[in-house]
Backbone and ligand atoms as CSV (ligand in chain L), in Angstrom:
chain,resi,resn,atom,element,x,y,z
A,1,MET,N,N,0.847,-1.201,0.000
A,1,MET,CA,C,0.000,0.000,0.000
A,1,MET,C,C,0.878,1.244,0.000
A,2,LYS,N,N,0.453,2.195,-0.799
A,2,LYS,CA,C,1.227,3.430,-0.905
A,2,LYS,C,C,0.941,4.334,0.293
A,3,ALA,N,N,1.970,4.916,0.835
A,3,ALA,CA,C,1.777,5.809,1.973
A,3,ALA,C,C,0.975,7.034,1.537
A,4,PRO,N,N,0.128,7.542,2.433
A,4,PRO,CA,C,-0.737,8.673,2.061
A,4,PRO,C,C,-0.016,10.018,2.109
A,5,PHE,N,N,1.291,9.997,2.085
A,5,PHE,CA,C,1.998,11.267,2.046
A,5,PHE,C,C,3.110,11.196,1.018
A,6,SER,N,N,3.489,12.325,0.514
A,6,SER,CA,C,4.556,12.354,-0.474
A,6,SER,C,C,5.710,13.172,0.083
A,7,MET,N,N,6.837,13.019,-0.543
A,7,MET,CA,C,8.024,13.768,-0.116
A,7,MET,C,C,7.748,15.276,-0.153
A,8,ASP,N,N,6.862,15.694,-1.071
A,8,ASP,CA,C,6.597,17.123,-1.234
A,8,ASP,C,C,5.991,17.747,0.015
A,9,ASN,N,N,4.974,17.069,0.571
A,9,ASN,CA,C,4.362,17.721,1.732
A,9,ASN,C,C,5.173,17.500,3.005
A,10,LEU,N,N,6.116,16.580,2.962
A,10,LEU,CA,C,6.981,16.410,4.124
A,10,LEU,C,C,7.980,17.559,4.252
A,11,GLU,N,N,8.330,18.134,3.119
A,11,GLU,CA,C,9.324,19.207,3.122
A,11,GLU,C,C,8.902,20.355,4.040
A,12,HIS,N,N,7.581,20.546,4.134
A,12,HIS,CA,C,7.089,21.664,4.946
A,12,HIS,C,C,7.041,21.323,6.424
A,13,LEU,N,N,7.177,20.042,6.716
A,13,LEU,CA,C,7.020,19.600,8.097
A,13,LEU,C,C,8.308,19.611,8.895
A,14,ALA,N,N,9.325,19.090,8.293
A,14,ALA,CA,C,10.518,18.794,9.084
A,14,ALA,C,C,11.601,19.849,8.919
A,15,ARG,N,N,12.109,20.251,10.060
A,15,ARG,CA,C,13.221,21.185,10.062
A,15,ARG,C,C,14.322,20.620,10.942
A,16,CYS,N,N,15.511,21.066,10.684
A,16,CYS,CA,C,16.635,20.661,11.504
A,16,CYS,C,C,16.401,21.158,12.933
A,17,PRO,N,N,16.498,20.247,13.919
A,17,PRO,CA,C,16.246,20.669,15.305
A,17,PRO,C,C,17.333,21.609,15.833
A,18,LEU,N,N,18.460,21.635,15.189
A,18,LEU,CA,C,19.548,22.482,15.680
A,18,LEU,C,C,19.562,23.860,15.034
A,19,CYS,N,N,19.488,23.910,13.713
A,19,CYS,CA,C,19.608,25.224,13.062
A,19,CYS,C,C,18.296,25.660,12.413
A,20,ASN,N,N,17.259,24.821,12.516
A,20,ASN,CA,C,15.929,25.181,12.033
A,20,ASN,C,C,15.835,25.333,10.518
A,21,LYS,N,N,16.808,24.818,9.813
A,21,LYS,CA,C,16.763,24.875,8.358
A,21,LYS,C,C,15.861,23.748,7.846
A,22,LYS,N,N,15.150,24.010,6.773
A,22,LYS,CA,C,14.279,22.989,6.199
A,22,LYS,C,C,15.107,21.847,5.621
A,23,TYR,N,N,14.614,20.667,5.800
A,23,TYR,CA,C,15.282,19.505,5.226
A,23,TYR,C,C,14.913,19.332,3.770
A,24,HIS,N,N,15.819,18.742,3.041
A,24,HIS,CA,C,15.507,18.345,1.671
A,24,HIS,C,C,15.206,16.863,1.680
A,25,PHE,N,N,13.943,16.545,1.551
A,25,PHE,CA,C,13.563,15.146,1.638
A,25,PHE,C,C,14.014,14.346,0.422
A,26,SER,N,N,14.444,15.044,-0.621
A,26,SER,CA,C,14.967,14.324,-1.777
A,26,SER,C,C,16.213,13.539,-1.386
A,27,GLN,N,N,16.875,13.981,-0.319
A,27,GLN,CA,C,18.071,13.285,0.141
A,27,GLN,C,C,17.777,12.354,1.307
A,28,ALA,N,N,16.516,12.234,1.640
A,28,ALA,CA,C,16.159,11.404,2.789
A,28,ALA,C,C,16.278,9.924,2.444
A,29,LEU,N,N,16.659,9.167,3.431
A,29,LEU,CA,C,16.668,7.720,3.279
A,29,LEU,C,C,15.462,7.167,4.022
A,30,VAL,N,N,14.647,6.407,3.311
A,30,VAL,CA,C,13.481,5.803,3.966
A,30,VAL,C,C,13.945,4.555,4.708
A,31,LEU,N,N,13.783,4.578,6.013
A,31,LEU,CA,C,14.237,3.450,6.831
A,31,LEU,C,C,13.136,2.434,7.042
A,32,ASP,N,N,11.943,2.934,7.134
A,32,ASP,CA,C,10.840,2.073,7.489
A,32,ASP,C,C,9.569,2.726,6.977
A,33,GLN,N,N,8.711,1.961,6.350
A,33,GLN,CA,C,7.485,2.564,5.846
A,33,GLN,C,C,6.345,1.590,5.960
A,34,GLU,N,N,5.285,2.026,6.591
A,34,GLU,CA,C,4.087,1.208,6.703
A,34,GLU,C,C,2.909,2.000,6.158
A,35,ASP,N,N,1.713,1.500,6.367
A,35,ASP,CA,C,0.526,2.107,5.775
A,35,ASP,C,C,0.470,3.619,5.945
A,36,ASN,N,N,0.568,4.053,7.182
A,36,ASN,CA,C,0.374,5.480,7.419
A,36,ASN,C,C,1.491,6.099,8.241
A,37,LYS,N,N,2.649,5.426,8.239
A,37,LYS,CA,C,3.779,6.019,8.947
A,37,LYS,C,C,5.089,5.623,8.296
A,38,ALA,N,N,6.064,6.458,8.489
A,38,ALA,CA,C,7.359,6.196,7.886
A,38,ALA,C,C,8.453,6.814,8.739
A,39,THR,N,N,9.636,6.249,8.619
A,39,THR,CA,C,10.781,6.786,9.335
A,39,THR,C,C,11.880,7.088,8.331
A,40,PHE,N,N,12.442,8.276,8.440
A,40,PHE,CA,C,13.473,8.715,7.510
A,40,PHE,C,C,14.755,9.056,8.243
A,41,HIS,N,N,15.844,8.907,7.541
A,41,HIS,CA,C,17.117,9.436,8.031
A,41,HIS,C,C,17.437,10.641,7.164
A,42,LEU,N,N,17.695,11.766,7.821
A,42,LEU,CA,C,17.967,13.003,7.095
A,42,LEU,C,C,19.234,13.649,7.627
A,43,SER,N,N,19.950,14.279,6.731
A,43,SER,CA,C,21.113,15.039,7.158
A,43,SER,C,C,20.903,16.494,6.777
A,44,CYS,N,N,21.215,17.375,7.692
A,44,CYS,CA,C,21.038,18.803,7.443
A,44,CYS,C,C,22.137,19.319,6.522
A,45,ASP,N,N,21.726,20.032,5.488
A,45,ASP,CA,C,22.698,20.620,4.559
A,45,ASP,C,C,23.571,21.640,5.242
A,46,SER,N,N,22.985,22.296,6.191
A,46,SER,CA,C,23.629,23.456,6.780
A,46,SER,C,C,24.614,23.084,7.899
A,47,CYS,N,N,24.147,22.295,8.868
A,47,CYS,CA,C,25.010,22.003,10.012
A,47,CYS,C,C,25.445,20.542,10.084
A,48,ARG,N,N,25.025,19.746,9.116
A,48,ARG,CA,C,25.466,18.352,9.009
A,48,ARG,C,C,24.919,17.441,10.113
A,49,THR,N,N,23.969,17.930,10.863
A,49,THR,CA,C,23.375,17.093,11.897
A,49,THR,C,C,22.479,16.040,11.253
A,50,SER,N,N,22.592,14.819,11.730
A,50,SER,CA,C,21.720,13.757,11.235
A,50,SER,C,C,20.538,13.595,12.168
A,51,THR,N,N,19.395,13.343,11.585
A,51,THR,CA,C,18.175,13.217,12.370
A,51,THR,C,C,17.356,12.037,11.868
A,52,LEU,N,N,16.745,11.341,12.794
A,52,LEU,CA,C,15.742,10.359,12.425
A,52,LEU,C,C,14.402,11.065,12.511
A,53,VAL,N,N,13.659,11.053,11.428
A,53,VAL,CA,C,12.359,11.717,11.417
A,53,VAL,C,C,11.269,10.666,11.255
A,54,PHE,N,N,10.371,10.686,12.193
A,54,PHE,CA,C,9.250,9.766,12.180
A,54,PHE,C,C,8.026,10.551,11.739
A,55,VAL,N,N,7.345,10.074,10.722
A,55,VAL,CA,C,6.160,10.776,10.205
A,55,VAL,C,C,4.971,9.835,10.262
A,56,SER,N,N,3.851,10.341,10.726
A,56,SER,CA,C,2.650,9.522,10.662
A,56,SER,C,C,1.489,10.356,10.162
A,57,ALA,N,N,0.590,9.707,9.464
A,57,ALA,CA,C,-0.591,10.373,8.946
A,57,ALA,C,C,-1.797,9.852,9.711
A,58,GLY,N,N,-2.504,10.744,10.354
A,58,GLY,CA,C,-3.668,10.345,11.124
A,58,GLY,C,C,-4.844,11.230,10.806
A,59,ASN,N,N,-5.866,11.168,11.650
A,59,ASN,CA,C,-7.072,11.962,11.435
A,59,ASN,C,C,-6.789,13.454,11.466
A,60,LEU,N,N,-5.769,13.833,12.226
A,60,LEU,CA,C,-5.470,15.251,12.367
A,60,LEU,C,C,-4.459,15.734,11.336
A,61,GLY,N,N,-4.117,14.868,10.413
A,61,GLY,CA,C,-3.147,15.253,9.402
A,61,GLY,C,C,-1.791,14.660,9.687
A,62,LEU,N,N,-0.793,15.238,9.067
A,62,LEU,CA,C,0.550,14.706,9.218
A,62,LEU,C,C,1.192,15.198,10.498
A,63,MET,N,N,1.936,14.302,11.129
A,63,MET,CA,C,2.660,14.660,12.337
A,63,MET,C,C,4.090,14.188,12.142
A,64,SER,N,N,5.034,14.997,12.541
A,64,SER,CA,C,6.412,14.535,12.424
A,64,SER,C,C,7.160,14.764,13.720
A,65,VAL,N,N,8.055,13.843,13.994
A,65,VAL,CA,C,8.879,13.913,15.188
A,65,VAL,C,C,10.315,13.708,14.749
A,66,GLY,N,N,11.182,14.600,15.137
A,66,GLY,CA,C,12.586,14.457,14.770
A,66,GLY,C,C,13.439,14.137,15.988
A,67,MET,N,N,14.399,13.279,15.787
A,67,MET,CA,C,15.329,12.917,16.856
A,67,MET,C,C,16.746,13.010,16.331
A,68,VAL,N,N,17.563,13.801,16.984
A,68,VAL,CA,C,18.952,13.901,16.558
A,68,VAL,C,C,19.649,12.563,16.794
A,69,THR,N,N,20.443,12.156,15.824
A,69,THR,CA,C,21.157,10.887,15.964
A,69,THR,C,C,22.600,11.067,15.519
A,70,ASP,N,N,23.465,10.209,16.026
A,70,ASP,CA,C,24.829,10.244,15.492
A,70,ASP,C,C,25.045,9.091,14.517
A,71,LEU,N,N,23.951,8.442,14.130
A,71,LEU,CA,C,24.047,7.352,13.161
A,71,LEU,C,C,24.224,7.904,11.751
A,72,GLU,N,N,25.155,7.324,11.014
A,72,GLU,CA,C,25.257,7.628,9.587
A,72,GLU,C,C,24.114,6.903,8.878
A,73,LYS,N,N,23.861,7.327,7.633
A,73,LYS,CA,C,22.793,6.688,6.859
A,73,LYS,C,C,22.902,5.169,6.852
A,74,GLU,N,N,24.098,4.687,6.563
A,74,GLU,CA,C,24.292,3.239,6.433
A,74,GLU,C,C,24.039,2.540,7.763
A,75,GLU,N,N,24.517,3.158,8.840
A,75,GLU,CA,C,24.327,2.559,10.160
A,75,GLU,C,C,22.851,2.503,10.526
A,76,ALA,N,N,22.160,3.581,10.223
A,76,ALA,CA,C,20.728,3.623,10.508
A,76,ALA,C,C,19.995,2.568,9.684
A,77,ALA,N,N,20.376,2.455,8.420
A,77,ALA,CA,C,19.742,1.470,7.543
A,77,ALA,C,C,19.961,0.063,8.077
A,78,ASN,N,N,21.167,-0.218,8.545
A,78,ASN,CA,C,21.457,-1.549,9.081
A,78,ASN,C,C,20.636,-1.835,10.327
A,79,LEU,N,N,20.535,-0.836,11.187
A,79,LEU,CA,C,19.750,-1.012,12.404
A,79,LEU,C,C,18.302,-1.356,12.083
A,80,PHE,N,N,17.748,-0.628,11.113
A,80,PHE,CA,C,16.344,-0.851,10.776
A,80,PHE,C,C,16.157,-2.183,10.070
A,81,LYS,N,N,17.142,-2.565,9.262
A,81,LYS,CA,C,17.075,-3.843,8.562
A,81,LYS,C,C,17.036,-4.989,9.583
A,82,ASN,N,N,17.812,-4.821,10.632
A,82,ASN,CA,C,17.858,-5.855,11.667
A,82,ASN,C,C,16.720,-5.706,12.668
A,83,GLU,N,N,15.862,-4.727,12.404
A,83,GLU,CA,C,14.709,-4.473,13.253
A,83,GLU,C,C,15.075,-4.182,14.698
A,84,ALA,N,N,16.225,-3.561,14.867
A,84,ALA,CA,C,16.618,-3.134,16.202
A,84,ALA,C,C,15.773,-1.933,16.630
A,85,ILE,N,N,15.328,-1.168,15.650
A,85,ILE,CA,C,14.475,-0.014,15.924
A,85,ILE,C,C,13.266,-0.105,15.003
A,86,SER,N,N,12.119,0.181,15.518
A,86,SER,CA,C,10.945,0.289,14.651
A,86,SER,C,C,10.365,1.674,14.837
A,87,ALA,N,N,9.493,2.042,13.940
A,87,ALA,CA,C,8.856,3.351,14.041
A,87,ALA,C,C,8.149,3.499,15.387
A,88,ASP,N,N,7.583,2.395,15.866
A,88,ASP,CA,C,6.883,2.460,17.145
A,88,ASP,C,C,7.833,2.791,18.282
A,89,GLN,N,N,9.042,2.263,18.200
A,89,GLN,CA,C,10.014,2.554,19.251
A,89,GLN,C,C,10.456,4.017,19.200
A,90,VAL,N,N,10.567,4.537,17.989
A,90,VAL,CA,C,10.911,5.948,17.853
A,90,VAL,C,C,9.848,6.793,18.544
A,91,LEU,N,N,8.610,6.406,18.335
A,91,LEU,CA,C,7.499,7.133,18.934
A,91,LEU,C,C,7.519,6.993,20.457
A,92,GLU,N,N,7.860,5.802,20.925
A,92,GLU,CA,C,7.957,5.584,22.367
A,92,GLU,C,C,8.998,6.505,22.987
A,93,VAL,N,N,10.130,6.625,22.321
A,93,VAL,CA,C,11.182,7.505,22.825
A,93,VAL,C,C,10.681,8.936,22.853
A,94,HIS,N,N,9.962,9.290,21.799
A,94,HIS,CA,C,9.412,10.638,21.743
A,94,HIS,C,C,8.453,10.889,22.908
A,95,GLU,N,N,7.604,9.914,23.178
A,95,GLU,CA,C,6.665,10.062,24.288
A,95,GLU,C,C,7.418,10.203,25.602
A,96,TYR,N,N,8.468,9.419,25.738
A,96,TYR,CA,C,9.286,9.470,26.943
A,96,TYR,C,C,9.905,10.863,27.104
A,97,MET,N,N,10.438,11.382,26.000
A,97,MET,CA,C,11.098,12.676,26.038
A,97,MET,C,C,10.096,13.788,26.361
A,98,LYS,N,N,8.890,13.624,25.844
A,98,LYS,CA,C,7.866,14.645,26.050
A,98,LYS,C,C,7.527,14.764,27.541
A,99,ASN,N,N,7.544,13.599,28.208
A,99,ASN,CA,C,7.176,13.587,29.619
A,99,ASN,C,C,8.371,13.758,30.534
A,100,PHE,N,N,9.545,13.815,29.955
A,100,PHE,CA,C,10.762,13.897,30.739
A,100,PHE,C,C,10.912,15.303,31.320
A,101,LYS,N,N,11.086,15.353,32.642
A,101,LYS,CA,C,11.104,16.661,33.283
A,101,LYS,C,C,12.513,17.180,33.575
A,102,GLY,N,N,13.475,16.326,33.487
A,102,GLY,CA,C,14.844,16.731,33.807
A,102,GLY,C,C,15.492,17.540,32.685
A,103,SER,N,N,16.730,17.848,32.823
A,103,SER,CA,C,17.430,18.582,31.795
A,103,SER,C,C,18.124,17.586,30.868
A,104,ALA,N,N,18.614,18.091,29.753
A,104,ALA,CA,C,19.278,17.230,28.778
A,104,ALA,C,C,20.476,16.519,29.421
A,105,LYS,N,N,21.092,17.171,30.371
A,105,LYS,CA,C,22.265,16.583,31.054
A,105,LYS,C,C,21.906,15.258,31.728
A,106,ASP,N,N,20.704,15.184,32.278
A,106,ASP,CA,C,20.305,13.982,33.000
A,106,ASP,C,C,20.183,12.769,32.084
A,107,LEU,N,N,20.044,13.017,30.799
A,107,LEU,CA,C,19.851,11.913,29.857
A,107,LEU,C,C,21.166,11.247,29.488
A,108,ILE,N,N,22.244,11.953,29.659
A,108,ILE,CA,C,23.542,11.446,29.193
A,108,ILE,C,C,24.169,10.528,30.252
L,1,ZN,ZN,ZN,20.982,21.999,10.743
């Protein structure tokens, strides 16, 4: 089944979490794609930060969550191939981070 979103409308959603520059999804690597959700690996043109972007399409429209990663494209692809990470786990981490009350230092 084809995902209900295209690279075109994703361009407006995702920005680099560090420098806020828009991502070019033409360079995105699709790591995982299901009916209404997908996970991409993106690298920022401007600051070279790599991000895992999780996108899902629901009743309220498209939602995207970005997570900074130090994984290179190939490493991320291997992880997803081995199913070490799934889109659901990305979302779980996001939920955890949303409820996390400490500072970034506490996570390290
Ligand atoms: Zn950037």
